[in-house]
C-alpha positions as CSV (number, residue, x, y, z in Angstrom):
1,M,-26.7,12.8,-13.0
2,L,-27.2,16.1,-10.6
3,H,-30.3,17.7,-10.2
4,S,-30.9,20.7,-12.6
5,S,-31.4,23.5,-9.9
6,V,-28.2,22.3,-8.3
7,V,-26.3,22.4,-11.6
8,A,-27.8,25.6,-11.9
9,L,-26.5,27.6,-9.2
10,A,-23.1,25.3,-9.9
11,L,-22.5,26.4,-13.5
12,A,-23.3,30.2,-12.3
13,M,-20.8,30.3,-10.0
14,T,-18.1,28.3,-12.3
15,A,-18.8,30.9,-15.2
16,A,-17.8,33.8,-12.5
17,N,-14.7,31.9,-11.3
18,A,-11.5,30.1,-11.7
19,Q,-13.6,27.7,-14.3
20,A,-13.3,30.7,-16.7
21,A,-10.2,29.3,-17.9
22,T,-11.7,26.6,-19.4
23,S,-13.8,28.5,-22.0
24,V,-9.7,29.2,-23.6
25,S,-9.1,28.1,-27.4
26,K,-6.8,25.4,-28.9
27,P,-3.2,27.0,-29.6
28,G,-2.3,29.4,-31.9
29,M,-6.2,30.8,-31.3
30,A,-6.7,33.7,-29.2
31,P,-7.0,32.3,-26.0
32,L,-9.2,33.9,-22.8
33,D,-12.2,35.9,-22.4
34,A,-10.7,40.0,-22.9
35,N,-13.1,40.8,-20.2
36,A,-11.9,38.5,-17.5
37,A,-8.9,40.3,-16.8
38,R,-7.6,43.9,-16.3
39,T,-3.9,45.6,-16.6
40,A,-1.4,45.4,-13.7
41,T,-2.1,48.6,-11.1
42,A,0.6,50.4,-9.0
43,N,-0.8,48.9,-6.1
44,F,1.3,45.0,-6.9
45,L,5.0,45.1,-6.9
46,S,7.1,43.7,-9.6
47,P,8.2,39.8,-9.2
48,L,12.1,39.9,-8.8
49,K,13.7,37.7,-12.0
50,A,15.3,34.9,-10.3
51,A,19.2,35.3,-9.6
52,A,19.9,31.7,-9.6
53,R,17.6,29.4,-11.1
54,A,15.5,26.8,-9.2
55,A,17.2,23.8,-7.9
56,S,17.2,20.7,-11.3
57,R,14.3,18.7,-10.7
58,D,11.1,18.0,-13.1
59,L,7.2,19.2,-12.1
60,W,4.3,17.7,-13.4
61,G,1.2,19.3,-14.5
62,Y,-1.8,19.5,-17.5
63,M,-1.1,21.3,-20.1
64,Y,-4.7,23.1,-20.7
65,Y,-3.7,26.0,-22.6
66,A,-1.0,27.4,-24.6
67,N,-0.2,29.7,-28.0
68,A,1.4,26.6,-29.3
69,W,1.7,22.7,-29.4
70,P,4.6,22.3,-26.3
71,T,5.3,18.7,-27.9
72,A,5.2,17.0,-30.8
73,S,2.0,15.1,-29.9
74,Q,-0.1,18.5,-30.4
75,E,-2.6,17.5,-27.6
76,Y,-3.5,18.5,-24.1
77,G,-2.8,16.3,-21.4
78,F,0.1,16.2,-18.5
79,M,3.0,16.6,-19.2
80,A,6.6,16.7,-17.2
81,F,9.2,20.4,-17.8
82,D,11.9,21.5,-16.1
83,A,11.7,23.2,-12.8
84,A,15.1,25.0,-13.6
85,T,13.4,26.4,-16.8
86,A,9.9,26.1,-16.8
87,S,10.9,24.8,-20.4
88,N,11.9,20.9,-22.1
89,F,7.8,19.6,-21.9
90,R,7.7,15.7,-22.1
91,D,4.6,14.1,-22.6
92,L,3.6,11.8,-19.4
93,R,-0.3,10.9,-21.0
94,T,-1.8,13.0,-23.7
95,E,-5.2,13.0,-24.8
96,E,-7.3,15.2,-27.6
97,E,-10.7,15.7,-25.5
98,R,-9.9,17.0,-21.9
99,N,-11.2,14.8,-20.4
100,M,-9.3,14.7,-17.5
101,L,-8.2,17.7,-16.8
102,P,-8.0,18.3,-13.0
103,N,-10.2,21.5,-12.3
104,G,-11.4,20.1,-9.5
105,G,-8.4,19.0,-7.3
106,S,-5.7,16.8,-7.5
107,S,-3.0,14.4,-5.7
108,L,0.0,13.1,-5.9
109,Y,1.2,10.3,-3.3
110,N,3.2,7.0,-3.6
111,G,3.1,6.6,-7.7
112,K,-0.8,7.0,-7.4
113,Y,-2.4,10.7,-9.3
114,N,-6.3,10.6,-8.0
115,L,-7.8,14.1,-9.9
116,I,-11.4,15.3,-9.9
117,N,-12.7,16.6,-13.2
118,Y,-16.0,18.4,-13.9
119,K,-17.7,19.6,-16.8
120,K,-21.1,21.0,-18.5
121,N,-22.9,18.1,-19.6
122,G,-26.0,19.6,-21.6
123,N,-27.9,21.0,-18.6
124,S,-26.4,19.2,-16.0
125,L,-22.6,19.1,-14.5
126,R,-20.2,15.4,-14.3
127,I,-18.0,15.4,-11.6
128,T,-15.5,11.8,-12.8
129,H,-12.7,10.7,-10.4
130,Y,-9.6,9.3,-12.2
131,C,-6.4,7.3,-10.4
132,L,-3.6,6.9,-12.8
133,N,-0.6,5.1,-11.9
134,T,2.5,7.3,-12.2
135,E,5.0,4.4,-12.5
136,S,2.9,2.1,-15.0
137,K,2.9,4.8,-17.7
138,W,0.2,6.7,-16.3
139,H,-3.0,4.0,-16.9
140,S,-5.6,3.9,-15.4
141,E,-5.6,1.7,-11.9
142,F,-9.7,1.6,-12.5
143,A,-12.6,3.1,-14.9
144,P,-13.5,6.4,-14.0
145,E,-16.4,7.3,-11.7
146,E,-18.8,9.5,-11.4
147,V,-19.2,11.8,-8.5
148,T,-22.3,13.1,-6.9
149,S,-21.0,15.3,-4.1
150,M,-20.4,18.4,-5.4
151,S,-18.5,19.1,-2.0
152,L,-15.7,17.1,-3.3
153,L,-15.0,19.6,-5.3
154,A,-11.5,21.6,-4.9
155,T,-10.6,24.9,-6.4
156,E,-6.9,23.8,-5.5
157,T,-5.6,21.0,-3.4
158,A,-1.9,20.4,-1.8
159,T,-0.8,16.9,-0.9
160,S,1.6,15.9,2.4
161,Q,4.6,13.4,1.1
162,L,5.1,12.8,4.9
163,T,1.5,11.6,5.4
164,G,-0.3,11.1,2.2
165,K,-2.8,13.5,4.0
166,V,-4.2,15.7,1.1
167,Y,-5.5,19.4,2.0
168,G,-7.4,21.7,0.0
169,Q,-10.0,24.6,-0.6
170,F,-13.4,23.0,-1.4
171,Y,-16.8,24.2,-2.5
172,T,-19.2,23.6,0.2
173,N,-22.0,21.5,-0.9
174,D,-24.7,24.2,-2.2
175,M,-21.5,25.7,-4.3
176,S,-22.4,29.1,-2.4
177,S,-18.8,29.3,-0.7
178,F,-15.9,27.8,0.1
179,E,-14.1,26.2,3.2
180,F,-11.0,24.3,4.1
181,G,-10.4,21.0,4.4
182,V,-8.8,17.3,4.1
183,I,-10.0,14.7,1.3
184,D,-9.6,11.0,1.0
185,Y,-9.4,9.9,-2.2
186,D,-9.5,6.4,-1.7
187,K,-12.8,6.6,0.6
188,M,-13.9,9.9,-1.8
189,E,-15.0,11.4,1.7
190,R,-13.8,14.7,2.5
191,T,-14.0,16.5,6.2
192,A,-14.5,20.3,6.9
193,I,-12.2,22.3,8.7
194,A,-13.2,25.9,8.8
195,P,-15.1,28.3,6.0
196,S,-12.8,30.2,3.9
197,T,-12.3,33.8,4.4
198,H,-10.0,33.8,0.4
199,K,-10.3,32.1,-2.4
200,Y,-6.7,30.1,-3.5
201,V,-5.1,29.8,-7.0
202,A,-2.3,27.4,-5.8
203,M,-1.3,25.8,-2.8
204,G,1.3,23.6,-0.9
205,V,2.5,21.7,2.1
206,S,5.6,22.2,3.5
207,S,7.8,19.5,5.1
208,E,7.0,20.1,8.5
209,E,3.2,19.3,7.3
210,R,2.4,23.4,7.3
211,V,-0.1,24.7,4.5
212,Y,0.7,27.6,2.3
213,A,-1.4,29.3,-0.5
214,V,-1.6,32.3,-2.9
215,A,-5.1,33.9,-2.8
216,T,-6.6,35.9,-5.6
217,D,-5.7,39.3,-3.6
218,G,-1.8,38.4,-4.9
219,F,-0.8,37.9,-1.3
220,L,0.4,34.2,0.3
221,Y,-1.4,33.1,3.1
222,E,-0.7,30.2,5.7
223,I,-3.7,28.1,6.9
224,D,-3.8,26.3,10.3
225,T,-4.1,22.2,9.2
226,K,-6.6,22.2,12.6
227,T,-8.5,25.6,12.6
228,G,-8.3,26.6,9.1
229,E,-7.2,29.7,10.1
230,E,-5.2,32.4,7.5
231,T,-2.4,34.2,8.1
232,K,-1.4,37.1,6.1
233,I,2.1,36.9,5.2
234,G,3.0,38.9,2.4
235,P,2.5,40.0,-1.3
236,T,3.4,37.9,-4.2
237,G,4.2,40.5,-6.5
238,V,1.9,38.7,-9.2
239,Y,-1.3,40.9,-10.1
240,V,-3.6,37.1,-9.9
241,A,-7.0,38.8,-10.3
242,P,-9.2,41.6,-10.1
243,S,-11.6,40.1,-8.1
244,S,-11.8,36.6,-6.6
245,E,-14.3,35.9,-9.5
246,K,-12.1,36.1,-12.3
247,S,-9.1,34.4,-11.8
248,F,-7.9,32.0,-14.4
249,G,-7.2,28.2,-13.5
250,Q,-3.2,27.8,-12.4
251,S,-1.7,25.7,-9.3
252,G,1.1,25.3,-7.0
253,E,2.8,22.8,-5.4
254,I,5.8,23.0,-3.0
255,D,8.9,20.5,-3.2
256,Q,9.0,19.1,0.6
257,D,12.5,18.0,0.1
258,D,13.9,21.7,0.3
259,D,10.3,23.4,0.7
260,T,10.7,25.5,-2.6
261,F,7.0,26.6,-3.4
262,Y,6.5,26.3,-7.2
263,W,3.7,28.3,-8.4
264,A,2.4,28.0,-12.4
265,S,1.0,30.9,-13.0
266,F,-1.5,32.5,-15.3
267,D,-1.8,35.4,-13.9
268,A,-4.9,38.8,-14.7
269,N,-3.0,39.5,-18.0
270,K,-2.9,36.2,-19.2
271,H,0.7,35.8,-18.7
272,G,1.9,32.2,-17.8
273,A,5.1,32.2,-15.9
274,L,7.1,29.5,-13.3
275,Y,7.6,31.6,-9.9
276,T,9.1,30.1,-6.8
277,V,7.5,31.8,-3.9
278,D,9.0,32.6,-0.4
279,L,7.6,30.9,2.4
280,K,8.9,33.7,5.2
281,T,7.8,37.1,3.0
282,G,5.7,35.7,0.2
283,L,7.4,37.2,-2.8
284,A,7.4,35.4,-5.6
285,T,10.4,35.3,-7.8
286,L,10.3,34.8,-11.2
287,V,11.9,30.9,-12.5
288,A,11.3,32.0,-16.3
289,D,8.2,33.1,-18.6
290,F,6.4,29.5,-20.3
291,P,7.4,29.7,-23.4
292,H,4.3,29.3,-25.1
293,N,2.0,30.4,-22.6
294,E,1.1,27.2,-21.1
295,L,-1.5,27.3,-18.3
296,F,-1.1,23.9,-15.9
297,Y,-3.7,22.4,-13.4
298,G,-2.9,20.3,-11.0
299,L,0.9,20.8,-10.5
300,A,2.7,18.2,-9.0
301,V,6.4,17.8,-7.3
302,P,7.3,14.3,-8.2
303,E,10.5,12.3,-6.1
304,A,13.5,13.2,-7.5
305,T,14.9,10.7,-9.7
306,P,18.2,9.6,-8.5
307,D,21.7,9.1,-10.2
308,A,22.0,6.0,-12.0
309,A,25.0,4.6,-9.3
310,A,23.0,6.0,-6.6
311,P,21.8,3.0,-4.1
312,A,18.1,1.7,-5.3
313,A,15.8,2.0,-2.4
314,P,15.9,0.0,0.8
315,T,13.1,-2.4,1.9
316,I,12.2,-1.9,5.4
317,S,9.6,-3.1,8.0
318,V,9.3,-2.0,11.8
319,S,7.4,-3.9,14.9
320,F,6.6,-2.4,18.2
321,N,5.4,-4.4,21.3
322,G,2.4,-3.6,23.7
323,A,2.5,0.3,24.6
324,S,6.2,0.6,24.4
325,T,7.7,3.7,22.2
326,T,10.5,1.4,21.6
327,G,11.1,-1.2,18.6
328,Q,13.1,-2.3,16.0
329,I,13.4,-1.5,12.6
330,S,14.5,-3.7,10.1
331,I,16.6,-2.1,6.5
332,V,17.8,-4.3,3.8
333,A,19.9,-2.7,2.2
334,P,20.1,-3.4,-2.0
335,S,22.7,-4.8,-4.2
336,K,21.8,-2.7,-6.8
337,T,22.2,0.7,-7.5
338,Y,19.3,3.0,-9.0
339,G,20.6,2.1,-13.0
340,G,20.9,-1.4,-12.1
341,S,24.6,-2.0,-11.8
342,A,26.1,-4.1,-8.7
343,L,26.1,-2.0,-5.5
344,T,28.9,-2.8,-3.4
345,G,30.8,-1.2,-0.2
346,N,28.5,0.7,1.8
347,V,25.7,2.3,2.5
348,D,25.0,5.6,4.6
349,Y,21.6,5.1,6.0
350,V,19.0,7.9,7.6
351,V,15.6,7.1,9.4
352,H,12.8,9.4,10.1
353,A,9.6,9.1,11.8
354,G,8.2,11.9,10.6
355,T,10.4,15.4,10.4
356,Q,12.7,13.7,13.8
357,Q,15.9,11.9,12.5
358,V,15.7,9.0,14.7
359,L,18.3,6.7,13.3
360,N,21.8,7.2,11.0
361,G,24.5,5.1,10.8
362,T,26.3,2.4,8.1
363,M,25.8,-1.0,6.4
364,K,26.7,-3.0,3.5
365,A,25.1,-3.0,0.0
366,G,23.1,-6.3,0.0
367,S,23.1,-6.8,4.0
368,T,20.2,-6.7,6.5
369,S,20.2,-4.9,9.9
370,S,17.9,-4.8,12.4
371,Y,17.6,-1.5,15.2
372,D,16.3,-0.4,18.4
373,I,14.4,3.1,17.0
374,T,12.1,5.3,19.8
375,V,9.5,7.2,18.6
376,P,7.0,9.4,19.8
377,E,3.9,7.9,21.0
378,G,1.2,8.4,18.1
379,M,0.9,7.9,14.0
380,N,4.8,7.3,12.7
381,Y,5.7,7.8,9.3
382,I,8.6,6.3,9.0
383,T,11.0,6.9,6.1
384,V,14.9,5.7,5.5
385,T,17.1,6.8,2.3
386,L,20.1,5.6,1.4
387,S,22.9,7.4,0.3
388,N,27.1,6.5,-1.2
389,A,29.1,8.9,-3.2
390,A,27.0,9.2,-6.1
391,G,23.9,10.5,-4.2
392,K,20.6,9.6,-2.5
393,S,18.9,6.5,-3.2
394,K,14.5,7.2,-3.5
395,K,12.8,6.6,0.0
396,A,11.4,3.7,1.6
397,S,8.2,4.8,4.1
398,T,5.9,2.6,6.3
399,S,3.3,4.0,8.9
400,V,2.7,2.8,12.1
401,F,0.4,3.5,15.2
402,V,3.0,3.3,18.5
403,G,1.8,3.3,21.9
404,Y,-1.8,3.2,22.9
405,D,-4.7,3.9,21.3
406,Q,-7.8,5.0,21.0
407,P,-10.4,2.6,21.4
408,K,-13.0,1.8,19.1
409,Q,-16.7,2.3,20.5
410,V,-18.2,-0.8,22.6
411,S,-19.6,-3.1,19.7
412,F,-23.2,-3.1,21.4
413,A,-25.7,-1.7,24.1
414,R,-28.7,-2.9,25.5
415,L,-30.8,-1.6,28.4
416,K,-33.8,-3.5,29.7
417,I,-36.0,-2.2,32.3
418,D,-38.5,-4.5,34.1
419,E,-42.1,-2.7,34.6
420,S,-42.5,-4.3,38.1
421,T,-39.4,-3.8,40.1
422,G,-37.6,-0.8,38.2
423,K,-34.8,-2.5,37.7
424,S,-32.7,-1.1,35.0
425,T,-29.7,-3.6,33.6
426,V,-27.4,-2.3,30.9
427,T,-25.1,-5.1,29.2
428,W,-22.4,-3.8,26.1
429,G,-20.0,-5.7,24.5
430,A,-15.7,-5.0,24.4
431,P,-14.5,-2.8,21.6
432,S,-13.2,-5.2,18.3
433,G,-9.4,-2.6,18.4
434,T,-8.4,0.7,18.0
435,L,-9.0,3.2,15.5
436,N,-5.1,2.8,14.3
437,G,-4.4,0.0,14.8
438,G,-2.3,0.5,18.0
439,Y,-2.0,-1.1,21.2
440,L,-5.9,-1.6,23.1
441,G,-4.8,-3.1,26.3
442,A,-6.9,-3.3,30.1
443,L,-10.1,-1.4,29.4
444,K,-12.1,0.3,31.5
445,Y,-16.0,1.8,31.1
446,D,-17.4,5.4,32.1
447,V,-21.6,4.5,32.3
448,V,-24.0,7.8,32.0
449,R,-27.3,7.7,32.6
450,Y,-29.5,10.0,30.7
451,P,-31.9,11.7,30.5
452,D,-29.9,13.1,33.5
453,G,-26.8,12.8,32.4
454,T,-25.2,11.3,35.6
455,T,-22.3,9.0,35.7
456,V,-23.0,6.1,37.5
457,A,-20.3,4.0,36.5
458,S,-16.4,5.3,36.5
459,G,-13.7,3.2,35.5
460,T,-15.6,-0.3,36.1
461,S,-14.0,-3.4,34.4
462,A,-17.7,-5.1,34.2
463,T,-19.6,-5.3,31.0
464,T,-22.9,-5.0,32.8
465,F,-24.4,-2.4,35.3
466,S,-27.6,-2.4,36.7
467,E,-29.7,0.1,39.3
468,T,-32.8,0.5,40.4
469,F,-35.6,2.9,40.0
470,T,-37.7,4.5,42.5
471,D,-38.8,7.3,41.0
472,R,-42.0,6.2,38.7
473,Q,-42.3,9.5,36.8
474,L,-42.7,8.4,33.3
475,R,-39.5,9.3,31.0
476,N,-37.6,7.8,28.8
477,Y,-34.5,6.8,30.2
478,Y,-31.1,5.3,28.0
479,Y,-27.1,5.2,28.7
480,G,-23.9,5.9,27.1
481,I,-20.9,3.8,27.6
482,T,-17.4,5.1,27.1
483,P,-14.1,2.9,26.8
484,V,-11.3,4.2,28.6
485,N,-7.5,3.0,27.6
486,G,-5.3,4.4,29.7
487,T,-5.5,8.1,28.9
488,K,-7.4,7.5,25.6
489,R,-11.2,7.5,25.4
490,G,-13.6,6.1,23.0
491,E,-16.6,7.4,21.3
492,E,-19.7,6.8,23.7
493,R,-22.3,4.2,22.5
494,R,-25.7,4.8,23.4
495,T,-28.1,2.7,24.5
496,P,-31.8,2.5,22.5
497,A,-34.1,4.6,24.9
498,V,-36.4,2.7,27.3
499,R,-39.7,4.3,28.2
500,F,-40.6,3.3,32.0
501,G,-43.1,5.0,34.9
502,D,-46.5,5.4,35.3
503,N,-49.1,6.6,33.3
504,I,-50.0,10.3,33.1
505,E,-52.7,11.0,35.4
506,P,-55.0,14.4,34.6
507,P,-54.8,17.0,35.2
508,Y,-51.5,17.1,33.1
509,H,-49.2,19.7,31.1
510,E,-46.2,19.2,29.1
511,S,-44.3,22.4,28.2
512,F,-41.5,20.4,25.7
513,D,-39.2,21.7,27.0
514,T,-36.5,18.9,26.2
515,E,-36.6,16.8,23.6
516,N,-36.5,13.7,25.9
517,D,-40.2,15.3,27.0
518,F,-41.1,15.3,23.1
519,D,-39.8,11.8,22.5
520,L,-42.3,10.2,25.3
521,Y,-45.0,11.0,22.5
522,T,-45.7,9.7,19.6
523,V,-46.4,11.9,16.3
524,L,-49.4,11.3,14.4
525,D,-49.8,12.0,10.8
526,A,-53.5,12.5,11.4
527,N,-54.6,13.9,8.5
528,S,-52.4,11.7,6.0
529,D,-50.5,14.6,4.2
530,K,-47.5,12.7,5.1
531,Y,-45.9,15.9,7.3
532,T,-45.1,15.5,10.5
533,I,-43.2,17.6,13.0
534,D,-39.9,17.0,14.5
535,Y,-38.7,18.2,17.6
536,P,-37.2,21.6,16.8
């Protein structure tokens, strides 16, 4: 459970923002708080009606609200529906209570649907992580996990199907503002990239790993994945909310096969509809109104289902030796179609490293072949698809770090100073490997002495360094060792500080200009009140 003062702040925020949508009634009853929306004004364009329907495919999402039950189960939960019509709802996993509502962010990748749910529980806020296996009847991968960090809560998230990276807009830990970042649901860790200027209600990642999002001001923005910079593209034409504090729950996602941005909108007038959003202009095109005014959280685009006569997915493996960026890929073509019948004849294969096509050709069904491929240095996400006259297979994918990789820190770093001679000896251990499992190769080391920051050794292959101090002014000395692998540098590891020098003779003055000066002294709790001071 979370501390009540923190929870009070969190609940105050959720009462004023998108969580207004979590107070809606069951289907068939009056929907949302009438004060949470206003009539659309002339400042907003009228969205276009789609002249041609979206390409046929399914979308998934959590149905949180509707005027009438869209399926026979008469329950809330995860449903599939047609992207072409915003109808034809089918249950995926439903529940009587909305425990798995993904109102704190979600991600679909490699058959796993991760989600964060948060809700008021008495005087506290309960945050729960779920992981559902979409390829096994949406069964839970493990028991729901309680989460204590509010910084894992998102207003909206989007997943790259190329890298598995999950981008999102998240609350700061004190729930006072938003920031753009990346979340790892396996480790339940989040990395901040930059503070957010706008609040977002729908977000997606393109096939080129570019993040787009619809804000409460009704505009589409592109968010830089490295800096978090928000670039306005154009108005959607949808009146999303009268203010960022009064938007309703909704969601979006980009189909990375064709970069169609789907937006399951629930606008300021409490109108549920499916739109596609033009990534170049921002303009939203209406696919269809949801037939029962459905409100969806956690929109996801599952991989398209192949034709029954198309090939089943291939099996692949890759290998690279040393620092070379040329390696081999092994492709095992299936002997069955996606529908389970015998697959005969030839199939075409296409190999991508990221978004770059690196190989294509033809091979026999049921055969195994190996081919040379050349890819860029660094982390590569390799995908292979097969096709025949009936269509494409599902993708087979793997990831591999190719070429020189960044070394890990040295395994240890120690410092010893002989009091009588002033000889300083630094020793360290080689890194245990690389950060991403890539090539390590021959190592050299740079050594820096502190507190003066002087480089005392550069490009040494030894794992020890010595020097003798002639200056006996009392100081704390320590060293930093950085492993170097070609052009890649590991993180510096520093030795513990060792005090060396003659005793202080009065008269003496210390102005504590640096932290190193401060560290020469031991801070005492003279009055035993358990309070001490740190260097500012």
